[in-house]
C-alpha positions in Angstrom: 107.4 24.9 147.0 106.1 26.6 143.9 102.8 27.3 145.6 104.6 29.2 148.4 106.7 31.2 145.9 103.6 32.3 144.0 102.0 33.3 147.3 104.9 35.4 148.3 105.0 37.0 144.8 101.3 37.8 145.0 101.8 39.5 148.4 104.7 41.6 147.0 102.7 42.8 144.1 99.8 43.7 146.3 102.1 45.8 148.5 103.7 47.4 145.5 100.3 48.3 144.1 99.3 50.0 147.3 102.6 51.9 147.5 102.2 53.1 144.0 98.7 54.1 144.7 99.7 56.1 147.8 102.6 57.8 145.9 100.3 58.7 143.1 98.0 60.4 145.4 100.7 62.6 146.9 101.1 66.2 145.5 104.1 66.6 143.2 105.5 69.7 144.9 109.0 69.9 143.3 108.5 67.9 140.2 108.1 69.8 136.9 104.8 69.4 135.3 104.6 67.3 132.2 100.9 68.0 131.7 99.1 71.4 132.2 98.7 72.5 135.9 95.0 72.3 137.0 93.0 72.4 140.2 93.0 69.1 142.1 89.7 68.2 140.4 91.6 67.9 137.1 90.2 71.1 135.6 91.0 74.8 135.5 87.3 75.4 136.5 85.9 74.8 139.9 82.2 75.3 140.9 81.5 75.5 144.7 78.0 74.8 146.0 77.3 74.1 149.7 80.7 73.3 151.1 82.5 76.1 152.8 85.6 77.0 154.9 89.3 76.5 154.5 88.9 72.8 154.3 86.6 73.2 151.3 89.3 74.6 149.2 91.1 73.0 146.3 94.8 73.3 145.4 96.7 73.3 142.1 98.2 70.0 141.1 101.8 71.4 141.4 103.5 73.2 144.2 106.5 75.5 144.2 109.4 75.7 146.7 111.2 78.7 145.2 111.0 81.3 142.4 108.6 84.1 141.3 105.3 83.0 139.9 102.2 84.6 138.3 98.7 83.2 137.6 95.1 84.6 137.2 91.7 83.5 138.6 88.5 84.8 137.1 85.1 84.9 138.9 83.4 83.1 136.0 80.0 82.9 137.8 78.5 84.0 141.1 75.1 83.4 142.7 72.7 85.9 141.3 71.6 86.9 144.8 75.2 88.0 145.6 76.5 91.5 144.6 80.1 90.3 145.3 81.9 87.1 144.9 82.2 84.8 148.0 85.1 83.1 146.5 88.5 83.2 148.3 91.7 83.1 146.2 95.2 82.7 147.5 98.0 80.3 148.4 98.3 77.3 150.7 100.6 74.6 151.9 99.9 70.9 151.1 96.7 69.6 152.6 95.3 73.1 153.1 97.0 73.3 156.5 98.2 76.9 156.2 96.7 79.5 153.9 96.4 83.1 153.0 93.3 84.0 150.9 91.9 87.1 149.3 88.1 87.2 150.1 86.2 88.4 147.1 83.2 89.7 149.1 85.1 92.5 150.7 88.8 92.4 149.8 90.0 91.3 153.3 92.9 88.9 153.7 92.0 85.7 155.6 94.9 83.8 157.1 94.8 80.3 158.5 98.0 79.2 160.2 96.6 76.0 161.7 94.2 77.6 164.1 90.9 79.4 163.5 90.9 81.7 160.5 91.6 85.4 161.3 90.8 88.4 159.2 93.2 91.2 158.5 92.0 94.7 158.2 90.5 95.6 154.9 93.2 95.0 152.3 91.8 95.5 148.8 88.6 95.7 146.9 85.8 93.2 146.5 85.3 91.0 143.4 82.2 90.6 141.2 81.3 88.4 138.4 83.8 88.5 135.4 86.4 90.2 137.6 89.9 88.7 137.4 92.3 88.4 140.4 95.9 88.1 139.5 98.5 86.8 142.0 102.3 87.4 141.8 104.0 85.3 144.4 107.7 85.7 145.3 108.5 82.6 147.4 112.1 83.5 148.1 111.3 87.0 149.4 107.9 86.0 151.0 105.8 88.6 149.1 102.5 88.5 147.3 101.0 91.1 145.0 97.3 91.0 144.1 95.9 92.7 141.0 92.2 93.3 140.3 91.6 93.4 136.5 95.3 94.2 135.9 95.6 97.0 138.6 97.2 96.5 142.0 94.6 96.4 144.7 97.0 98.2 147.0 100.3 99.8 146.3 102.2 98.1 149.1 103.4 94.6 148.6 102.0 92.0 151.1 104.7 90.3 153.2 104.5 87.1 155.0 107.1 85.1 157.0 108.4 81.7 156.1 107.2 80.4 159.4 103.7 81.5 158.6 103.5 79.2 155.6 106.6 77.3 154.7 107.0 75.4 151.4 105.9 74.0 149.0 103.2 76.5 148.3 100.2 75.9 146.0 97.6 78.2 144.4 94.3 77.7 146.2 90.6 78.7 145.9 88.1 78.4 148.8 84.3 78.7 149.0 83.5 81.6 151.4 79.8 80.9 151.7 77.6 77.9 152.0 74.7 79.6 150.3 74.4 79.7 146.5 77.1 78.7 144.1 80.1 80.3 142.4 82.6 79.3 139.8 86.3 80.2 139.7 88.5 79.6 136.6 92.2 79.6 136.7 94.8 80.4 134.1 98.3 79.1 135.1 99.9 80.2 131.8 99.3 77.4 129.4 97.1 79.8 127.5 97.6 83.6 127.1 97.1 85.6 130.2 94.4 88.3 130.1 96.8 90.8 131.7 100.1 89.5 130.5 101.4 93.1 130.1 101.0 93.6 133.9 103.3 90.7 134.9 106.1 92.1 137.0 109.6 91.8 135.7 111.2 88.5 136.6 108.0 86.6 137.2 107.2 83.4 135.3 103.9 81.8 134.4 103.0 79.3 137.1 102.7 76.6 134.5 106.0 77.6 133.1 107.0 74.0 132.1 104.1 74.0 129.6 105.0 77.4 128.1 106.6 77.0 124.8 110.1 78.4 124.3 110.2 80.9 121.5 113.3 81.4 119.4 114.8 84.6 118.0 114.5 86.0 114.5 117.0 87.5 112.1 115.9 91.0 111.1 116.5 93.2 108.0 115.4 96.7 107.3 115.1 98.8 104.1 114.5 102.6 104.4 112.0 104.2 102.1 110.1 107.5 101.7 108.5 108.0 105.2 108.6 104.3 105.8 110.9 101.4 106.8 110.3 97.9 105.4 111.1 95.2 107.9 111.5 91.5 107.1 112.6 88.7 109.4 113.2 85.0 109.6 110.5 82.9 111.3 111.2 82.3 115.0 110.8 78.7 116.3 107.4 78.2 118.0 106.3 81.8 117.4 102.6 82.2 116.6 102.9 86.0 116.3 105.4 88.8 116.4 106.0 92.2 118.1 107.9 94.9 116.2 109.7 97.3 118.4 111.5 100.6 117.7 113.9 103.0 119.4 115.6 106.3 118.5 118.8 105.2 120.1 120.8 102.0 119.7 120.0 99.5 122.4 116.7 101.0 123.2 114.5 101.6 125.1 112.2 100.1 122.6 108.5 100.7 122.2 106.1 98.5 120.3 105.1 99.8 116.8 103.2 96.7 116.0 101.9 93.7 118.1 100.4 90.4 117.2 101.7 90.4 113.7 100.5 87.1 112.3 100.4 85.3 108.9 103.7 86.8 107.6 107.2 87.8 108.6 107.3 91.3 107.4 106.0 94.7 108.5 106.1 98.3 107.1 106.5 101.1 109.6 104.6 103.9 108.0 105.0 106.2 111.1 108.7 106.8 110.4 109.7 110.4 109.8 112.1 111.2 107.0 115.6 112.0 108.2 115.2 110.3 111.6 117.5 107.3 112.3 115.5 104.4 113.9 116.6 101.2 115.5 114.4 98.1 115.3 114.1 94.6 116.9 111.4 92.0 116.6 110.3 89.3 119.0 108.4 86.1 118.6 105.4 85.4 120.7 103.6 82.2 121.7 100.8 82.6 124.2 102.2 84.4 127.3 105.8 83.9 126.2 107.7 86.5 124.3 111.0 85.3 122.9 114.4 87.0 122.8 114.8 90.1 120.7 116.3 89.7 117.2 119.4 91.4 116.1 119.1 95.2 116.0 118.9 96.9 112.6 118.9 100.6 111.9 117.3 102.6 109.0 116.8 106.2 108.2 113.8 107.0 105.9 114.4 109.6 103.2 112.2 111.4 100.7 112.0 109.7 97.4 114.1 111.4 94.7 112.2 112.0 91.5 113.9 111.4 88.2 116.3 114.3 87.3 115.3 116.1 90.5 118.9 116.2 91.7 120.4 117.0 88.3 123.8 118.6 88.6 125.6 120.9 86.0 129.3 120.6 86.8 132.3 122.5 85.7 135.8 120.9 85.8 138.9 122.8 84.8 141.7 120.6 83.5 144.5 122.3 85.4 144.9 123.5 88.9 147.1 126.5 87.9 148.6 128.1 84.9 150.8 131.1 84.1 149.6 134.2 82.3 149.3 133.4 78.6 148.7 129.7 79.0 145.5 128.1 77.9 143.2 125.7 79.8 139.8 123.9 79.2 136.7 123.8 81.3 134.6 120.7 80.8 130.8 121.0 81.3 129.1 117.8 82.4 125.7 116.6 83.6 125.4 114.3 86.7 122.5 112.5 88.4 120.3 112.6 85.4 118.4 110.0 83.3 117.7 110.2 79.5 118.5 113.9 79.0 118.6 115.0 75.4 118.7 118.8 75.6 120.4 121.5 77.7 120.0 125.3 78.0 122.4 126.9 80.4 124.4 130.0 81.4 128.1 130.1 82.3 130.0 133.0 83.8 133.8 133.5 83.8 136.1 136.2 85.1 136.9 138.3 82.0 139.5 140.3 83.8 141.6 137.2 84.4 140.8 135.0 81.4 139.9 135.3 77.8 137.2 133.0 76.2 138.6 131.4 73.1 135.5 129.3 72.0 133.7 126.0 72.6 134.6 122.6 71.4 131.7 120.2 70.7 131.8 116.6 72.1 130.8 113.9 69.6 127.1 113.2 69.9 126.2 116.6 71.2 125.8 119.8 69.2 125.6 123.5 70.1 122.6 125.0 68.4 123.0 128.4 70.0 125.8 130.3 71.6 125.4 133.8 73.1 128.4 135.8 74.3 127.9 139.2 76.0 131.7 139.8 75.8 131.6 140.6 79.5 132.0 137.1 80.9 128.6 135.6 80.4 127.9 132.8 77.9 124.7 131.0 77.1 124.5 127.7 75.2 121.6 125.5 73.9 122.8 122.0 73.2 121.1 118.9 71.9 122.0 115.2 71.6 122.4 113.6 68.2 120.1 110.6 68.5 118.7 108.3 71.1 122.1 106.7 71.7 123.3 110.0 73.2 120.8 110.5 75.9 122.7 111.4 79.1 122.1 109.0 82.0 125.6 108.8 83.5 128.1 111.5 84.4 128.8 112.8 80.9 130.9 115.7 79.5 128.9 117.2 76.7 130.8 120.5 76.0 134.4 121.9 76.4 135.1 125.6 76.8 138.6 127.0 75.9 140.2 129.9 77.8 143.5 131.7 78.1 144.9 133.3 81.3 145.5 137.0 80.8 146.1 138.3 84.3 147.3 137.1 87.7 144.7 135.9 90.2 142.2 133.1 91.0 139.8 132.7 88.1 136.5 131.1 88.2 134.2 129.4 85.7 130.7 129.2 87.1 127.6 127.5 85.8 124.9 130.0 86.9 121.7 128.3 85.9 120.4 125.6 83.6 117.4 123.7 82.3 117.4 120.2 80.9 114.8 118.0 79.3 114.0 114.3 78.6 111.4 113.2 76.2 108.6 113.9 78.7 109.4 116.9 80.9 111.7 119.8 81.5 113.7 120.2 84.7 115.3 123.3 86.2 118.7 122.7 87.8 118.6 123.8 91.4 121.0 126.7 92.2 122.9 124.5 94.7 123.5 122.0 91.9 124.9 124.5 89.4 128.6 124.1 90.3 131.8 126.0 89.6 135.6 125.5 89.5 138.6 127.7 90.0 142.1 128.0 88.6 145.2 129.8 90.0 146.8 132.1 87.5 150.4 133.0 88.2 152.7 135.6 86.7 155.8 134.5 84.8 159.1 134.2 86.6 160.2 137.7 85.5 159.1 141.3 86.0 157.8 143.8 83.4 159.3 144.1 79.9 162.0 146.7 80.6 162.5 145.3 84.2 161.6 148.6 85.9 159.4 146.8 88.4 156.2 148.4 87.2 154.1 147.9 84.1 153.6 151.1 82.1 152.9 152.2 78.5 156.6 151.9 77.8 156.4 148.1 78.3 153.6 147.9 75.8 155.5 150.0 73.3 158.6 147.8 73.5 156.6 144.6 72.9 154.8 146.4 70.0 158.2 146.9 68.5 159.0 143.2 68.9 155.6 142.1 67.7 155.7 139.0 65.5 159.3 138.1 66.3 160.5 134.9 68.0 161.6 135.4 71.5 165.1 134.3 70.6 165.4 137.3 68.2 164.6 139.9 70.9 167.3 141.7 73.0 167.1 139.5 76.1 169.8 141.4 77.8 167.5 144.4 78.1 164.0 143.1 77.7 161.7 140.3 78.6 159.4 140.6 75.6 158.0 137.1 75.7 155.8 137.8 78.7 153.6 134.7 78.2 156.6 132.4 77.6 155.3 130.8 74.4 158.6 131.5 72.5 157.2 134.4 70.5 155.9 137.9 70.9 152.3 138.3 69.9 148.8 139.4 70.9 148.9 137.4 74.0 151.9 139.3 75.3 150.3 142.7 74.5 147.0 141.7 76.1 148.8 140.6 79.2 150.8 143.8 79.4 147.6 145.9 79.0 146.0 143.9 81.8 148.9 144.6 84.1 148.9 148.3 83.2 145.2 148.6 84.1 145.8 146.9 87.5 148.9 149.0 88.3 148.0 151.6 90.9 151.2 153.5 90.1 150.3 154.1 86.5 148.1 157.1 85.9 147.0 158.0 82.4 147.1 161.6 81.2 143.8 163.3 81.9 
């Protein structure tokens, strides 16, 4: 009984072995490759010698039933007596039963649909040693595009019908001559394609299952003077990077650097100051380019030299005053570093305001003041020790004024020069600033309330000169024109100013 069981087991194992052997020999048409796709001889290289015809061909180890696929075949060697390659490159069904092949000797297409091969009219151009024929196969739309050395052999796409071939389809090569020998080498995509930049959009490497998936990077940008510094995180499986740039967000992008290896940073030195740029980076491994990174933007700007943008500012402490009231104009330096001396000119409207003098700020001393009595002042100021070098927005001098007439008055820094311990710097005219103040008249009219300032108003106030406003005859006169509770020079100055601007007052000539 045991003998019979072992005999049956032996028979079962024998049948199983044969079945496995048969299955192993069948082409894996729809199964994804786990090892690189090759020719059926186990290599990417096939040398033909002697055998010829469609039945001499070899197929790739994997077929496809759907999708868009790209691969390249190089004429690695050709018999020295031949000026063109007698290799045939194309596609076929399993068992080489139906084929379409590009004949390297003349560029004709040879079709074998189960009967004798027939030749189309001349389709493309012949191939010679070292030429590469690329094939872009769209199984779903039944089209083939052939490229010779990265250039379409014809502009029109070749169309075939599903009934011509069927599926699955395999890359094939055939020996077109029994004389001499020739070698054809395939690249199905496990290594970089020679003409990867010519692959049509949407097409994948034929050996796509062995193409490494490349991750995306995280990109950062820093603008500089006529440059943009880019840094990014390493993308998974990337062996190099492409840096892309656009002038509008979202692209289109163009490469500014390709095959960046050994680091994850790049400096774009072609950037133009003042132009906004938008950048992305992609990781690359062989023929596969990963997804774009996040987009970053940067606008390069010219480098600002120390104290080049120095600003001399004027700030009046009040927005408006009445005639007779005082106000202060602060002078300050901004956008400077380690400034210890200043030489500058200030102008004020002498018809609307009276200059009363300068007040020094602790740490800064006026070593020269020039007053032309017509509204122009010049000061030379110096710091009192290294601790008073100006490097932040700093008020270093205060000018006192009194309003003497109605109008909009202006205090304007006309020009200036500053110095640190190494150089002098002229303040640009655009950076010499100004400020204005609104000067309003008091709530009443002229002294005697006639509605017009004349010499009589001046005479009345001269009579009250030195008295408190409360001691004047307020039933008849508004002697305290500047509203400071007493009658003094400020009132008389104001009255004279109003007389001079009164078009109805004409002096005796």
